C-alpha positions in Angstrom: 21.3 -9.9 4.3 20.4 -6.9 2.2 23.2 -4.9 0.5 22.7 -1.1 0.0 24.6 0.4 -2.9 24.8 4.2 -3.6 24.9 5.8 -7.0 28.3 7.4 -7.6 26.9 10.9 -8.6 23.5 11.2 -6.9 21.9 10.5 -3.5 20.0 7.6 -4.8 20.5 4.0 -3.6 19.6 0.5 -4.7 19.1 -2.6 -2.6 20.6 -5.9 -3.7 18.5 -8.7 -2.2 18.8 -12.0 -4.1 16.3 -13.7 -1.7 13.5 -12.0 -3.6 13.9 -14.3 -6.6 12.7 -17.2 -4.5 9.2 -15.9 -3.8 6.3 -18.1 -4.7 3.7 -16.7 -7.0 0.0 -17.4 -7.6 -1.1 -14.2 -9.4 0.6 -14.6 -12.8 -1.7 -16.9 -14.8 -3.1 -20.1 -13.4 -2.2 -21.2 -9.9 0.0 -24.3 -9.8 -2.1 -27.4 -9.0 -0.2 -28.1 -5.8 -0.2 -24.5 -4.6 -1.5 -23.9 -1.1 -1.9 -20.3 0.0 0.2 -19.7 3.1 -1.8 -16.7 4.1 -5.2 -18.5 4.4 -6.6 -19.4 7.8 -5.7 -22.9 8.8 -2.3 -22.6 7.0 -0.5 -20.7 9.7 2.3 -23.2 10.0 3.3 -22.4 6.4 4.6 -18.9 7.4 7.3 -17.9 9.8 6.1 -17.7 13.4 3.8 -14.7 13.7 4.9 -11.6 15.6 1.5 -9.9 16.0 -2.2 -10.7 15.6 -5.6 -9.1 16.0 -8.3 -11.6 17.0 -8.7 -14.6 19.1 -6.8 -17.9 19.3 -3.3 -18.9 20.1 -0.3 -17.7 18.1 0.1 -19.5 14.8 -3.4 -20.9 15.0 -6.7 -20.0 13.4 -8.9 -17.3 15.0 -7.2 -14.1 13.8 -8.6 -11.1 12.0 -5.2 -9.6 11.0 -1.9 -11.4 11.2 1.7 -10.2 10.9 4.6 -12.5 10.1 8.3 -12.0 9.1 8.7 -12.0 5.3 10.5 -15.2 4.2 12.1 -13.3 1.3 13.0 -9.9 2.8 14.1 -6.8 1.0 15.7 -5.3 4.1 16.8 -6.9 7.4 13.5 -6.0 9.0 10.6 -6.9 6.7 7.1 -8.0 7.7 4.0 -9.1 5.9 0.6 -7.9 7.2 -2.2 -10.3 6.1 -5.3 -8.2 5.8 -7.9 -10.8 6.7 -8.6 -14.6 6.4 -10.5 -13.7 3.2 -8.5 -14.7 0.2 -10.3 -12.5 -2.3 -11.6 -9.3 -0.7 -9.2 -6.4 0.0 -9.7 -3.0 1.7 -12.1 -1.6 -0.8 -14.5 -4.5 -0.3 -14.0 -5.5 3.4 -16.2 -4.3 6.2 -15.0 -0.9 7.5 -14.3 -2.3 10.9 -11.9 -4.8 9.4 -10.2 -1.9 7.6 -9.8 -0.2 10.9 -8.1 -3.3 12.3 -5.7 -3.2 9.4 -4.9 0.4 9.9 -4.5 -0.1 13.7 -2.0 -2.9 13.0 -0.1 -0.5 10.7 0.1 1.9 13.6 1.2 -0.6 16.2 3.9 -2.1 14.0 5.1 1.3 13.1 5.5 2.1 16.8 7.3 -1.2 17.4 10.0 -0.4 14.8 10.2 3.4 14.7 13.4 3.5 16.7 15.1 1.0 14.4 15.1 3.1 11.2 12.8 4.6 8.6 9.5 2.6 8.7 7.7 2.3 5.3 4.3 0.5 5.1 3.2 -0.3 1.6 0.8 -2.5 -0.4 1.1 -4.0 -3.9 -2.4 -5.0 -5.0 -2.3 -7.1 -8.2 0.4 -8.7 -10.3 1.2 -5.6 -12.2 1.6 -3.7 -9.0 4.2 -6.1 -7.8 2.2 -8.7 -5.8 3.4 -12.3 -5.9 0.5 -13.7 -3.8 -3.1 -12.9 -4.5 -4.2 -13.1 -0.9 -4.6 -9.4 0.2 -1.7 -8.3 2.3 0.7 -5.4 2.8 4.2 -5.0 4.0 6.4 -3.2 6.4 10.1 -2.6 5.9 12.7 -0.7 8.0 15.4 1.1 6.1 18.5 2.4 7.9 18.4 6.2 8.6 21.6 6.9 6.7 19.9 5.7 3.4 18.3 8.6 1.5 14.8 7.6 0.5 13.9 9.2 -2.9 10.3 9.8 -1.9 8.0 12.8 -2.5 7.0 14.8 0.5 3.5 16.1 1.3 2.1 18.0 -1.7 0.0 21.1 -1.3 -3.7 20.4 -1.0 -5.6 21.1 -4.2 -8.3 19.4 -6.3 -10.2 18.1 -3.2 -12.2 14.9 -3.8 -13.8 14.7 -0.3 -13.0 15.5 3.3 -13.9 14.6 6.8 -13.5 16.3 10.1 -9.7 15.5 10.3 -8.7 14.3 6.8 -8.8 15.5 3.2 -8.7 13.4 0.1 -7.2 15.1 -3.0 -5.5 14.8 -6.3 -2.3 16.8 -6.0 -1.1 18.8 -9.0 2.0 16.6 -8.9 0.0 13.5 -9.6 2.2 11.0 -11.5 -0.5 8.5 -12.2 -4.0 8.7 -13.6 -6.5 9.1 -10.7 -3.7 9.2 -8.1 -5.2 10.1 -4.7 -3.6 11.3 -1.5 -5.2 11.1 2.0 -3.7 13.6 4.5 -4.5 14.9 7.9 -5.8 18.5 8.0 -3.6 19.2 10.9 -0.2 17.7 10.3 3.4 17.8 11.5 3.4 14.4 13.0 4.4 10.9 12.0 1.9 8.1 11.2 2.7 6.3 14.4 1.5 9.3 16.4 -2.1 9.0 15.2 -4.7 8.7 18.0 -7.6 6.3 18.1 -10.2 8.7 17.0 -8.2 9.7 13.9 -7.4 6.1 13.2 -11.1 5.2 13.1 -11.8 8.1 10.8 -9.0 7.6 8.4 -10.0 3.9 7.9 -13.3 5.0 6.5 -11.9 7.8 4.4 -9.1 5.6 3.0 -11.6 2.8 2.0 -13.9 5.4 0.4 -11.1 6.7 -1.7 -10.2 3.3 -3.0 -13.9 2.6 -3.8 -14.1 5.8 -5.8 -11.0 5.0 -7.8 -12.2 1.5 -8.5 -15.6 2.7 -9.7 -14.0 5.2 -12.1 -11.5 2.8 -13.5 -14.1 0.1 -14.1 -15.9 2.5 -16.5 -15.6 1.0 -20.0 -15.3 4.5 -21.3 -11.9 5.0 -19.7 -9.7 5.3 -22.8 -6.3 4.3 -21.5 -7.1 0.8 -20.1 -8.3 -2.4 -21.6 -11.9 -3.6 -20.8 -12.2 -5.9 -17.8 -8.8 -5.3 -16.5 -8.6 -6.0 -12.7 -8.2 -3.1 -10.3 -4.5 -2.9 -9.6 -2.9 -0.3 -7.3 -0.2 0.5 -4.9 -0.3 2.6 -1.8 2.1 3.6 0.9 2.2 5.5 4.1 4.9 8.2 4.1 7.6 7.3 6.6 8.5 10.7 8.0 7.0 13.8 9.5 3.9 15.3 7.7 2.6 11.8 6.9 0.1 10.9 4.2 -1.3 7.9 2.4 -0.5 7.9 -1.4 -2.7 5.7 -3.6 -1.4 5.1 -7.1 -3.7 3.1 -9.5 -1.7 1.2 -12.0 -3.9 1.6 -15.1 -1.0 2.6 -17.3 2.5 1.2 -17.8 5.7 3.2 -17.6 7.9 3.0 -20.7 11.2 4.1 -22.2 10.6 7.9 -21.9 9.9 7.7 -18.2 12.8 5.4 -17.6 15.2 7.5 -19.7 14.3 10.9 -18.3 12.9 10.3 -14.8 9.8 12.3 -15.9 6.4 10.7 -15.6 3.6 11.4 -18.1 0.1 11.6 -16.5 -2.7 11.2 -19.1 -5.4 12.6 -16.8 -5.3 16.1 -15.5 -5.5 16.0 -11.7 -8.2 18.7 -11.7 -10.3 16.5 -14.0 -9.5 13.4 -12.0 -10.7 15.1 -8.8 -14.0 16.2 -10.4 -14.7 12.7 -11.7 -13.9 11.1 -8.4 -15.9 13.7 -6.5 -19.0 13.0 -8.6 -18.8 9.3 -8.0 -21.4 7.8 -5.7 -20.1 4.8 -3.7 
């Protein structure tokens, strides 16, 4: 069971969860020779019994498009893994857009299932340096008790627009903490993510994928000065848990160091205005 510990002088909390040290890993260096990916189709019996699927077939059998299982090594008491597809290598930026829509629809349905149990946070760690322990593309859902203060930024004012659709805007807020950080937000807000209707869900899937494609294209440019050549595309994203929801994408092309840890201040080496212009001019 997770233990929540408050700081004595601030409203910040930490979670003590020793189960996390037992997670298997296949992303740091070479895979162990005996490693079998538990998220691949045909290996359904290697995960806890599924709680949700999109696709055909019986529970815990092949035939799924998206699969949700309890996390064997939970951070909180409710912690799920959302397996993006049977494909072990392609993630949202490379999957067919209809598969991205299935993933986003799964996010909405699981958010709705758990919304009365606490604060629902959906997030993704793509790549080892973003916190992933298994390479097979997946994201996660955790439920945090309502009495726990989440030290998360709220919706930032819209500026530095990259692109927009009928219902959504993609932009680089002035408060960007990471190079080429991008936010996706509804033009008409005031609701929670679980309230999104089907038409908006279909639209945001395409907009979200397009944003990731633009960021990947820019960061693969050898001329980008702050990253090593041929580095993999590593990023995090999360869906804000509360009212006035948004998706925040943070590419992990730089590493945080002593100054950031010691001050709580983040240094962004790319001006958000310049980032937006570069992303806007990218053809994907």
